[in-house]
N, CA, C and O atoms as CSV, one atom per row, in Angstrom:
chain,resi,resn,atom,element,x,y,z
A,1,MET,N,N,0.986,-32.832,52.421
A,1,MET,CA,C,0.071,-31.541,52.364
A,1,MET,C,C,-0.874,-31.894,51.068
A,1,MET,O,O,-0.367,-32.159,49.978
A,2,THR,N,N,-2.551,-31.871,51.323
A,2,THR,CA,C,-3.667,-32.383,50.745
A,2,THR,C,C,-3.814,-30.608,49.960
A,2,THR,O,O,-3.787,-29.605,50.673
A,3,VAL,N,N,-3.928,-30.556,48.775
A,3,VAL,CA,C,-4.450,-29.512,48.171
A,3,VAL,C,C,-5.963,-29.894,47.638
A,3,VAL,O,O,-6.213,-30.726,46.766
A,4,THR,N,N,-7.115,-28.920,48.518
A,4,THR,CA,C,-8.394,-28.897,47.488
A,4,THR,C,C,-8.754,-28.109,46.826
A,4,THR,O,O,-8.966,-26.948,47.178
A,5,VAL,N,N,-8.882,-28.492,45.882
A,5,VAL,CA,C,-9.736,-27.072,45.030
A,5,VAL,C,C,-11.349,-27.584,44.387
A,5,VAL,O,O,-11.630,-28.661,43.862
A,6,THR,N,N,-12.438,-26.134,44.703
A,6,THR,CA,C,-13.740,-26.051,44.769
A,6,THR,C,C,-13.854,-26.234,42.941
A,6,THR,O,O,-12.877,-26.108,42.204
A,7,PRO,N,N,-14.867,-26.461,42.596
A,7,PRO,CA,C,-15.685,-26.279,41.089
A,7,PRO,C,C,-15.547,-24.893,40.851
A,7,PRO,O,O,-15.218,-24.482,39.738
A,8,MET,N,N,-15.895,-23.708,42.345
A,8,MET,CA,C,-15.788,-22.566,41.652
A,8,MET,C,C,-14.072,-21.798,41.237
A,8,MET,O,O,-13.660,-20.986,40.409
A,9,GLN,N,N,-13.480,-22.608,42.343
A,9,GLN,CA,C,-11.962,-21.984,41.902
A,9,GLN,C,C,-11.651,-22.721,40.102
A,9,GLN,O,O,-11.164,-22.133,39.136
A,10,VAL,N,N,-12.111,-24.054,40.185
A,10,VAL,CA,C,-11.970,-24.314,38.684
A,10,VAL,C,C,-12.421,-23.220,37.620
A,10,VAL,O,O,-11.699,-22.655,36.799
A,11,LEU,N,N,-13.631,-23.075,37.804
A,11,LEU,CA,C,-14.594,-22.555,36.546
A,11,LEU,C,C,-13.857,-20.581,36.290
A,11,LEU,O,O,-13.663,-19.934,35.261
A,12,ALA,N,N,-13.602,-20.152,38.120
A,12,ALA,CA,C,-12.267,-19.028,37.953
A,12,ALA,C,C,-11.250,-18.886,37.234
A,12,ALA,O,O,-10.877,-17.851,36.681
A,13,LEU,N,N,-10.581,-20.308,37.210
A,13,LEU,CA,C,-9.137,-20.325,36.856
A,13,LEU,C,C,-9.625,-20.437,35.195
A,13,LEU,O,O,-8.995,-19.772,34.372
A,14,VAL,N,N,-10.644,-21.208,34.796
A,14,VAL,CA,C,-10.640,-21.244,32.838
A,14,VAL,C,C,-11.233,-19.288,32.501
A,14,VAL,O,O,-10.924,-18.569,31.551
A,15,GLY,N,N,-11.776,-19.096,33.229
A,15,GLY,CA,C,-12.749,-17.868,33.004
A,15,GLY,C,C,-11.276,-17.108,33.183
A,15,GLY,O,O,-10.999,-16.555,32.118
A,16,VAL,N,N,-10.419,-16.939,34.019
A,16,VAL,CA,C,-9.590,-16.112,33.996
A,16,VAL,C,C,-8.705,-16.480,32.683
A,16,VAL,O,O,-8.107,-15.491,32.259
A,17,LEU,N,N,-8.451,-17.819,31.848
A,17,LEU,CA,C,-7.538,-18.291,30.860
A,17,LEU,C,C,-8.191,-18.022,29.635
A,17,LEU,O,O,-7.630,-17.769,28.569
A,18,VAL,N,N,-9.495,-18.094,29.860
A,18,VAL,CA,C,-10.186,-17.574,28.351
A,18,VAL,C,C,-10.010,-16.232,28.189
A,18,VAL,O,O,-9.602,-16.005,27.050
A,19,ILE,N,N,-10.201,-14.835,29.121
A,19,ILE,CA,C,-9.866,-13.847,29.306
A,19,ILE,C,C,-8.601,-13.204,28.692
A,19,ILE,O,O,-8.376,-12.369,27.816
A,20,VAL,N,N,-7.955,-13.882,29.451
A,20,VAL,CA,C,-5.811,-13.650,28.976
A,20,VAL,C,C,-6.201,-14.273,27.335
A,20,VAL,O,O,-5.984,-13.419,26.476
A,21,ALA,N,N,-6.552,-15.151,26.975
A,21,ALA,CA,C,-6.707,-15.548,25.411
A,21,ALA,C,C,-6.900,-14.575,24.812
A,21,ALA,O,O,-6.055,-13.858,24.277
A,22,MET,N,N,-8.174,-14.429,24.843
A,22,MET,CA,C,-8.825,-13.492,23.916
A,22,MET,C,C,-8.272,-12.047,24.189
A,22,MET,O,O,-8.455,-11.253,23.267
A,23,MET,N,N,-7.609,-11.565,25.337
A,23,MET,CA,C,-6.644,-10.352,24.808
A,23,MET,C,C,-5.867,-10.565,23.999
A,23,MET,O,O,-5.850,-9.821,23.018
A,24,TRP,N,N,-4.786,-11.825,24.110
A,24,TRP,CA,C,-3.968,-12.008,23.668
A,24,TRP,C,C,-3.993,-11.580,21.729
A,24,TRP,O,O,-3.381,-10.910,20.896
A,25,ARG,N,N,-5.273,-12.612,21.872
A,25,ARG,CA,C,-5.624,-12.340,20.038
A,25,ARG,C,C,-6.116,-11.229,19.766
A,25,ARG,O,O,-6.174,-11.143,18.540
A,26,SER,N,N,-6.647,-9.993,20.428
A,26,SER,CA,C,-6.816,-9.090,19.979
A,26,SER,C,C,-6.008,-8.109,20.079
A,26,SER,O,O,-6.195,-6.904,19.910
A,27,GLY,N,N,-5.112,-8.681,20.359
A,27,GLY,CA,C,-3.491,-7.853,20.774
A,27,GLY,C,C,-2.566,-7.757,19.470
A,27,GLY,O,O,-1.751,-6.942,19.038
A,28,THR,N,N,-3.094,-8.991,19.053
A,28,THR,CA,C,-2.539,-9.726,17.953
A,28,THR,C,C,-3.268,-9.200,16.454
A,28,THR,O,O,-2.733,-9.130,15.347
A,29,ARG,N,N,-4.130,-8.994,16.697
A,29,ARG,CA,C,-5.226,-8.290,15.694
A,29,ARG,C,C,-4.827,-6.922,15.233
A,29,ARG,O,O,-4.629,-6.367,14.152
A,30,ARG,N,N,-4.787,-6.557,16.718
A,30,ARG,CA,C,-4.382,-4.958,16.540
A,30,ARG,C,C,-3.290,-4.702,15.849
A,30,ARG,O,O,-3.334,-3.859,14.953
A,31,ALA,N,N,-1.903,-5.510,16.196
A,31,ALA,CA,C,-0.677,-5.228,15.721
A,31,ALA,C,C,-0.643,-5.588,14.499
A,31,ALA,O,O,0.197,-4.983,13.833
A,32,ARG,N,N,-1.461,-6.619,13.773
A,32,ARG,CA,C,-1.121,-6.563,12.309
A,32,ARG,C,C,-1.962,-5.709,11.932
A,32,ARG,O,O,-1.316,-5.066,11.104
A,33,ARG,N,N,-3.333,-5.107,11.997
A,33,ARG,CA,C,-3.652,-3.999,11.276
A,33,ARG,C,C,-3.258,-2.716,11.194
A,33,ARG,O,O,-3.633,-1.940,10.315
A,34,ALA,N,N,-2.062,-2.296,12.611
A,34,ALA,CA,C,-1.041,-1.340,12.602
A,34,ALA,C,C,-0.022,-1.526,11.590
A,34,ALA,O,O,0.443,-0.613,10.909
A,35,ALA,N,N,0.379,-3.019,11.506
A,35,ALA,CA,C,1.648,-3.344,10.736
A,35,ALA,C,C,1.158,-3.277,9.252
A,35,ALA,O,O,2.039,-3.109,8.409
A,36,GLN,N,N,-0.002,-3.377,8.870
A,36,GLN,CA,C,-0.388,-3.409,7.899
A,36,GLN,C,C,-0.686,-2.002,6.993
A,36,GLN,O,O,-0.673,-1.897,5.766
A,37,ALA,N,N,-0.971,-0.912,8.059
A,37,ALA,CA,C,-1.579,0.351,7.164
A,37,ALA,C,C,-0.205,0.859,7.465
A,37,ALA,O,O,-0.126,1.827,6.709
A,38,ALA,N,N,1.037,0.774,8.185
A,38,ALA,CA,C,2.395,1.112,8.058
A,38,ALA,C,C,2.709,1.024,6.741
A,38,ALA,O,O,3.056,1.990,6.061
A,39,HIS,N,N,2.571,-0.433,6.230
A,39,HIS,CA,C,3.154,-1.004,5.281
A,39,HIS,C,C,2.471,-0.061,3.440
A,39,HIS,O,O,3.026,0.235,2.382
A,40,ALA,N,N,0.841,0.099,4.078
A,40,ALA,CA,C,0.501,0.987,2.908
A,40,ALA,C,C,0.940,2.189,2.763
A,40,ALA,O,O,1.148,2.536,1.600
A,41,ALA,N,N,1.168,3.010,3.671
A,41,ALA,CA,C,2.019,4.255,3.886
A,41,ALA,C,C,3.264,4.314,3.584
A,41,ALA,O,O,3.775,5.367,3.205
A,42,SER,N,N,4.093,2.924,3.736
A,42,SER,CA,C,5.420,3.280,3.238
A,42,SER,C,C,5.544,3.065,1.717
A,42,SER,O,O,6.466,3.449,0.997
A,43,ARG,N,N,4.359,2.329,1.341
A,43,ARG,CA,C,4.163,2.149,-0.150
A,43,ARG,C,C,3.711,3.457,-0.917
A,43,ARG,O,O,4.097,3.954,-1.975
A,44,MET,N,N,3.141,3.680,-0.371
A,44,MET,CA,C,2.913,5.317,-0.637
A,44,MET,C,C,3.839,6.365,-1.011
A,44,MET,O,O,3.949,7.094,-1.997
A,45,VAL,N,N,4.735,6.158,0.523
A,45,VAL,CA,C,5.859,7.290,-0.040
A,45,VAL,C,C,6.889,6.981,-0.738
A,45,VAL,O,O,7.692,7.788,-1.206
A,46,SER,N,N,6.933,5.335,-0.885
A,46,SER,CA,C,7.937,4.751,-1.746
A,46,SER,C,C,7.463,5.302,-3.681
A,46,SER,O,O,8.198,5.480,-4.652
A,47,LEU,N,N,6.722,5.357,-3.605
A,47,LEU,CA,C,5.970,5.336,-5.013
A,47,LEU,C,C,6.177,6.923,-4.846
A,47,LEU,O,O,7.116,7.216,-5.586
A,48,ALA,N,N,5.761,7.924,-4.272
A,48,ALA,CA,C,6.115,9.180,-4.402
A,48,ALA,C,C,7.310,9.330,-4.703
A,48,ALA,O,O,7.643,10.212,-5.495
A,49,GLY,N,N,8.058,8.628,-4.220
A,49,GLY,CA,C,9.840,9.451,-4.337
A,49,GLY,C,C,10.346,8.635,-5.759
A,49,GLY,O,O,11.176,9.168,-6.495
A,50,HIS,N,N,9.707,7.155,-6.104
A,50,HIS,CA,C,10.283,7.116,-7.493
A,50,HIS,C,C,9.169,8.031,-8.289
A,50,HIS,O,O,9.590,8.125,-9.443
A,51,VAL,N,N,8.057,8.671,-8.174
A,51,VAL,CA,C,7.642,9.595,-9.418
A,51,VAL,C,C,8.518,10.742,-9.189
A,51,VAL,O,O,8.685,11.526,-10.123
A,52,LEU,N,N,9.004,10.912,-8.251
A,52,LEU,CA,C,9.620,12.119,-7.899
A,52,LEU,C,C,11.300,12.424,-8.666
A,52,LEU,O,O,11.805,13.495,-9.005
A,53,ALA,N,N,11.789,11.163,-8.741
A,53,ALA,CA,C,13.695,10.788,-9.026
A,53,ALA,C,C,13.552,10.330,-10.539
A,53,ALA,O,O,14.595,10.161,-11.170
A,54,THR,N,N,12.386,10.126,-11.138
A,54,THR,CA,C,12.285,9.723,-12.891
A,54,THR,C,C,11.480,11.318,-12.986
A,54,THR,O,O,12.340,12.002,-13.542
A,55,ALA,N,N,10.612,11.970,-12.795
A,55,ALA,CA,C,10.171,13.274,-13.434
A,55,ALA,C,C,11.616,14.178,-13.032
A,55,ALA,O,O,11.708,15.202,-13.709
A,56,GLY,N,N,12.515,14.009,-12.250
A,56,GLY,CA,C,13.927,14.616,-11.729
A,56,GLY,C,C,15.036,14.334,-13.233
A,56,GLY,O,O,15.836,15.101,-13.770
A,57,VAL,N,N,14.718,13.174,-13.503
A,57,VAL,CA,C,15.459,12.785,-14.519
A,57,VAL,C,C,15.194,13.266,-15.934
A,57,VAL,O,O,15.988,13.575,-16.822
A,58,ILE,N,N,13.918,13.249,-15.911
A,58,ILE,CA,C,13.281,13.504,-16.905
A,58,ILE,C,C,13.427,15.070,-17.424
A,58,ILE,O,O,13.537,15.328,-18.622
A,59,VAL,N,N,13.418,16.066,-16.413
A,59,VAL,CA,C,13.540,17.299,-16.618
A,59,VAL,C,C,14.792,17.873,-16.817
A,59,VAL,O,O,15.044,18.956,-17.347
A,60,GLY,N,N,15.980,16.590,-16.080
A,60,GLY,CA,C,17.203,17.067,-16.396
A,60,GLY,C,C,17.552,16.758,-17.633
A,60,GLY,O,O,18.535,17.397,-18.011
A,61,VAL,N,N,17.025,15.867,-18.561
A,61,VAL,CA,C,17.456,15.163,-19.694
A,61,VAL,C,C,17.457,16.553,-20.829
A,61,VAL,O,O,18.259,17.023,-21.635
A,62,GLN,N,N,15.881,16.915,-20.295
A,62,GLN,CA,C,15.418,17.556,-21.376
A,62,GLN,C,C,16.082,19.361,-21.272
A,62,GLN,O,O,16.176,20.060,-22.281
A,63,TRP,N,N,16.398,19.752,-20.150
A,63,TRP,CA,C,17.019,20.824,-19.860
A,63,TRP,C,C,18.466,20.934,-20.696
A,63,TRP,O,O,18.872,21.950,-21.260
A,64,LEU,N,N,19.144,19.633,-20.636
A,64,LEU,CA,C,20.590,19.330,-20.992
A,64,LEU,C,C,20.339,19.588,-22.755
A,64,LEU,O,O,20.943,20.330,-23.529
A,65,VAL,N,N,19.297,18.726,-22.966
A,65,VAL,CA,C,18.921,18.891,-24.511
A,65,VAL,C,C,18.750,20.154,-25.116
A,65,VAL,O,O,19.294,20.503,-26.164
A,66,ILE,N,N,17.921,20.882,-24.376
A,66,ILE,CA,C,17.170,22.690,-24.455
A,66,ILE,C,C,18.612,23.502,-24.928
A,66,ILE,O,O,18.931,24.258,-25.846
A,67,THR,N,N,19.332,22.835,-23.656
A,67,THR,CA,C,20.550,24.285,-23.797
A,67,THR,C,C,21.825,24.037,-24.804
A,67,THR,O,O,22.603,24.937,-25.121
A,68,TYR,N,N,21.917,22.697,-25.251
A,68,TYR,CA,C,23.040,21.883,-25.919
A,68,TYR,C,C,22.510,21.908,-27.437
A,68,TYR,O,O,23.318,22.356,-28.251
A,69,ALA,N,N,21.238,21.480,-27.938
A,69,ALA,CA,C,20.643,21.362,-28.832
A,69,ALA,C,C,19.250,21.525,-29.574
A,69,ALA,O,O,18.368,20.754,-29.953
A,70,PRO,N,N,19.476,22.945,-29.605
A,70,PRO,CA,C,18.182,23.936,-29.621
A,70,PRO,C,C,17.830,23.429,-31.291
A,70,PRO,O,O,18.778,23.371,-32.074
A,71,GLY,N,N,16.688,23.139,-31.680
A,71,GLY,CA,C,16.219,22.857,-32.627
A,71,GLY,C,C,16.113,21.909,-33.642
A,71,GLY,O,O,15.484,21.823,-34.697
A,72,SER,N,N,17.429,20.770,-32.618
A,72,SER,CA,C,17.450,19.535,-33.549
A,72,SER,C,C,16.118,18.560,-33.357
A,72,SER,O,O,15.034,18.735,-32.801
A,73,THR,N,N,16.722,17.430,-34.096
A,73,THR,CA,C,15.876,16.106,-33.879
A,73,THR,C,C,15.741,15.623,-32.434
A,73,THR,O,O,14.847,15.123,-31.752
A,74,LEU,N,N,17.275,16.065,-32.229
A,74,LEU,CA,C,16.808,14.996,-30.656
A,74,LEU,C,C,16.073,16.545,-29.452
A,74,LEU,O,O,15.503,16.284,-28.393
A,75,PHE,N,N,16.213,17.547,-29.795
A,75,PHE,CA,C,15.277,18.660,-28.675
A,75,PHE,C,C,13.927,18.518,-29.288
A,75,PHE,O,O,13.090,19.231,-28.734
A,76,TRP,N,N,13.535,17.883,-30.158
A,76,TRP,CA,C,12.113,17.462,-30.158
A,76,TRP,C,C,11.869,15.939,-29.715
A,76,TRP,O,O,10.678,15.886,-29.407
A,77,VAL,N,N,12.201,15.224,-29.617
A,77,VAL,CA,C,12.487,13.687,-29.204
A,77,VAL,C,C,12.567,13.823,-27.905
A,77,VAL,O,O,11.776,13.185,-27.211
A,78,ALA,N,N,13.628,14.761,-27.239
A,78,ALA,CA,C,13.449,14.928,-25.662
A,78,ALA,C,C,12.251,15.467,-25.104
A,78,ALA,O,O,11.856,15.288,-23.952
A,79,LEU,N,N,11.619,16.240,-26.131
A,79,LEU,CA,C,10.426,17.202,-25.343
A,79,LEU,C,C,8.938,15.960,-25.812
A,79,LEU,O,O,7.846,16.066,-25.254
A,80,ALA,N,N,9.090,15.381,-26.389
A,80,ALA,CA,C,8.340,14.370,-27.321
A,80,ALA,C,C,7.795,12.917,-26.467
A,80,ALA,O,O,6.678,12.679,-26.007
A,81,LEU,N,N,8.847,12.209,-26.462
A,81,LEU,CA,C,8.575,11.168,-25.000
A,81,LEU,C,C,8.365,11.054,-24.298
A,81,LEU,O,O,8.010,9.938,-23.917
A,82,PRO,N,N,8.408,12.363,-23.315
A,82,PRO,CA,C,7.913,12.272,-22.284
A,82,PRO,C,C,6.386,12.209,-22.143
A,82,PRO,O,O,5.742,11.469,-21.399
A,83,ALA,N,N,5.877,13.248,-23.115
A,83,ALA,CA,C,4.822,13.693,-23.273
A,83,ALA,C,C,3.869,12.601,-23.526
A,83,ALA,O,O,2.762,12.486,-23.000
A,84,LEU,N,N,4.600,11.530,-24.689
A,84,LEU,CA,C,3.710,10.503,-24.921
A,84,LEU,C,C,3.655,9.831,-23.516
A,84,LEU,O,O,2.847,10.158,-22.646
A,85,ILE,N,N,4.518,8.938,-23.396
A,85,ILE,CA,C,4.726,8.174,-22.335
A,85,ILE,C,C,3.521,8.834,-21.012
A,85,ILE,O,O,2.611,8.179,-20.505
A,86,THR,N,N,3.869,10.234,-20.715
A,86,THR,CA,C,2.758,10.349,-19.468
A,86,THR,C,C,1.858,10.144,-20.253
A,86,THR,O,O,1.145,9.211,-19.885
A,87,GLY,N,N,1.411,10.827,-21.648
A,87,GLY,CA,C,-0.247,10.502,-22.129
A,87,GLY,C,C,-0.783,8.805,-22.113
A,87,GLY,O,O,-1.888,8.391,-21.762
A,88,HIS,N,N,0.177,8.158,-22.520
A,88,HIS,CA,C,-0.170,7.092,-22.516
A,88,HIS,C,C,-0.532,6.267,-21.052
A,88,HIS,O,O,-1.514,5.524,-21.050
A,89,VAL,N,N,0.093,6.384,-20.111
A,89,VAL,CA,C,-0.136,6.189,-18.485
A,89,VAL,C,C,-1.157,7.207,-18.173
A,89,VAL,O,O,-2.161,6.525,-17.970
A,90,LEU,N,N,-1.408,8.164,-18.053
A,90,LEU,CA,C,-2.704,8.598,-17.984
A,90,LEU,C,C,-3.931,8.116,-18.508
A,90,LEU,O,O,-4.812,8.201,-17.653
A,91,THR,N,N,-4.296,7.684,-19.493
A,91,THR,CA,C,-5.189,7.798,-20.401
A,91,THR,C,C,-5.494,6.127,-19.716
A,91,THR,O,O,-6.530,5.687,-19.217
A,92,LYS,N,N,-4.212,5.482,-19.919
A,92,LYS,CA,C,-4.484,4.108,-19.229
A,92,LYS,C,C,-4.611,4.196,-17.367
A,92,LYS,O,O,-4.602,3.024,-16.993
A,93,ALA,N,N,-4.649,4.527,-16.932
A,93,ALA,CA,C,-5.184,4.608,-15.620
A,93,ALA,C,C,-6.424,5.560,-15.279
A,93,ALA,O,O,-7.047,5.641,-14.219
A,94,PHE,N,N,-6.581,6.162,-16.312
A,94,PHE,CA,C,-8.277,6.912,-15.890
A,94,PHE,C,C,-9.183,5.854,-17.001
A,94,PHE,O,O,-10.392,6.020,-16.839
A,95,THR,N,N,-8.992,5.260,-17.618
A,95,THR,CA,C,-9.738,4.214,-18.549
A,95,THR,C,C,-10.519,2.965,-17.648
A,95,THR,O,O,-10.122,1.822,-17.426
A,96,VAL,N,N,-11.307,3.391,-17.383
A,96,VAL,CA,C,-12.529,2.188,-16.945
A,96,VAL,C,C,-12.187,0.864,-17.731
A,96,VAL,O,O,-12.476,1.014,-18.918
A,97,THR,N,N,-11.685,-0.337,-17.469
A,97,THR,CA,C,-11.510,-1.644,-18.645
A,97,THR,C,C,-12.877,-2.492,-17.892
A,97,THR,O,O,-13.687,-2.913,-18.717
A,98,SER,N,N,-13.222,-2.794,-16.357
A,98,SER,CA,C,-14.110,-3.582,-16.241
A,98,SER,C,C,-14.693,-2.802,-14.639
A,98,SER,O,O,-14.041,-1.854,-14.203
A,99,VAL,N,N,-15.648,-3.186,-14.050
A,99,VAL,CA,C,-16.516,-2.947,-12.947
A,99,VAL,C,C,-15.677,-4.114,-12.194
A,99,VAL,O,O,-15.650,-5.224,-12.724
A,100,ASP,N,N,-14.969,-3.885,-10.932
A,100,ASP,CA,C,-14.783,-4.565,-9.951
A,100,ASP,C,C,-16.098,-4.902,-8.827
A,100,ASP,O,O,-16.955,-4.119,-8.417
A,101,VAL,N,N,-15.926,-6.212,-8.539
A,101,VAL,CA,C,-17.628,-6.184,-7.557
A,101,VAL,C,C,-16.823,-7.448,-6.495
A,101,VAL,O,O,-16.305,-8.523,-6.795
A,102,THR,N,N,-17.014,-6.707,-5.079
A,102,THR,CA,C,-16.487,-7.621,-4.279
A,102,THR,C,C,-17.877,-7.643,-3.478
A,102,THR,O,O,-18.693,-6.727,-3.372
A,103,TYR,N,N,-17.924,-8.902,-2.956
A,103,TYR,CA,C,-19.362,-9.657,-2.573
A,103,TYR,C,C,-18.395,-10.008,-1.122
A,103,TYR,O,O,-17.214,-10.326,-0.982
A,104,ARG,N,N,-19.469,-9.791,-0.199
A,104,ARG,CA,C,-19.112,-10.289,0.818
A,104,ARG,C,C,-19.612,-11.753,1.207
A,104,ARG,O,O,-20.649,-12.178,0.697
A,105,ARG,N,N,-18.801,-12.609,2.203
A,105,ARG,CA,C,-18.857,-13.954,2.208
A,105,ARG,C,C,-20.779,-14.330,2.166
A,105,ARG,O,O,-21.524,-13.410,2.505
A,106,GLY,N,N,-21.283,-15.432,1.820
A,106,GLY,CA,C,-22.506,-15.450,2.028
A,106,GLY,C,C,-23.690,-14.824,1.382
A,106,GLY,O,O,-24.859,-15.090,1.661
A,107,ASP,N,N,-23.172,-13.738,0.254
A,107,ASP,CA,C,-23.919,-12.902,-0.477
A,107,ASP,C,C,-24.437,-13.614,-2.218
A,107,ASP,O,O,-23.701,-13.890,-3.165
A,108,PRO,N,N,-25.863,-13.730,-2.108
A,108,PRO,CA,C,-25.750,-15.000,-3.023
A,108,PRO,C,C,-26.141,-13.893,-4.360
A,108,PRO,O,O,-26.625,-14.365,-5.389
A,109,ARG,N,N,-25.911,-12.568,-4.244
A,109,ARG,CA,C,-25.397,-12.002,-5.990
A,109,ARG,C,C,-24.533,-12.383,-6.905
A,109,ARG,O,O,-24.453,-11.771,-7.971
């Protein structure tokens, strides 16, 4: 049994293989982008959960101190300490210390 292949059939096979390879690569890129987006969203939800849990602990401690130790030094520490920490974090978050500039590849600037 003899199999003959014409040059047109070889070119068609190579074309199909190139198209399949391009589709494979675009699918993996799309999947990678979707995974990165999902990871960023999960980090955001995780951060929100940590913030809410920490706020709950602070409110709980403040409630206990206000209920059981009104007017004492512990009362003022329980109110002032979270305020100081919050003030420090917000000041640090809103203070611009440097300008981050990103350049595209090949940009001479």
